[in-house]
N, C-alpha and C positions, 0 to 999 in steps of 0.2 A: 903477548909473548907465549910461545908454545911450551908445554911442559915436556921435560925430558922423559923419554921412554924408560920404563922400568925393566930391569934385567929379568931374564927368565927365573933366576934364583929368587929374586925379590918377589915376583908374582907368586911363586910357589909358597913362599913363607906367608904371604898375605892369605892365600887360599887355605893354608894349614890353620891359621887362626880362625878363619870363618868356619871351617869344618869343626874345629874344637868347640866353637860356641854354638854349633847347630844342633845341639842335643839338650832337651829340657833340663835334665838333671845337672848338666854342666852350667847352664844359666842359673839354676838355683844355687849351685855352689858359689858362683861368682857373687851373687846377691848376698849370700850368707857371709862372704868374706869382705863385703864392702865396708862393714863397720870396723874391720881390723883383723889382725892375726887370730887364728883359731887352730886348735888341735884337731886331729882326725876324729877323736872321740867326741869332741864338741860338735863337729859337723855331722857325725852319725846321729847324735841325739837331736840336733836341730832339724835335720832333714828326714828323720825316721826311716832310715834304710840301713842296709847291712854295711859293715866295715869294708867288705870286699868290693861292693859296688862303689862306695865312696872312693876307695883307693884307686880303682880302675879309672874313674873319671878325673881324679886329681892328677894322675900320671899324664893323661892326655893334655890337660890344661897346662901343666908344668912343661911338658915337651914343646908345647906351642909358644912358650915364653910368656904366658899370661899370669902364671903363679910363681911365687918364690917358695922354696922349701927350706926349712932349717930343723935340725935335730938337736934336742936338748935332753940328755938323759934317755929315758924310755919314750919320750914324747916327740912327735913330729908336728911341727907347726907350719901352717900354710898362710900365705898372705898374697895380696894382689901385687904383681910385679909391674904392671902397666895400667895405672889408674885411668888412662885416657880411654880404655875400653868402655867405661861408663858413659862417656860423652856419646859414643856411637850407640850404646843401648838407649840413651835418652832420645836420640834422633829417631831411632827405629820405633820406639814406643810412642813418641809424639806423632809420627807419620801414621802409625797404626790407629791411634786414637782418632785422628782426623778422618781416616778412612771409615772407621766404625761409626763415628758420629754422622757422616754423610750417608752411610748406608741406612742407619736408623731413621734419619729424616725422610728417606725415600719410602720407607715401610709405614710411616705414620701418616 
């Protein structure tokens, strides 16, 4: 059975998610949030970078639909909106590990 073609709008949304995840700091943010909701301050401390840098990347991830944002008093909390992204990350990491293992066998 053939798969239905994706609309141009859907393909653009998929590409937006891939672009959002294509930056190392954003991947680090996703990993930092894998354990649960955190404040911007907690993320700044955990990733040892500036608040402006963290905020810029959080905005991109939120716009792509990967993160959820909620404000409580003076704090802004971020959490993973779509946990299935970690399945994709595991697939990529597993594939990369196989590639690196094969490469190291060739060098030894």
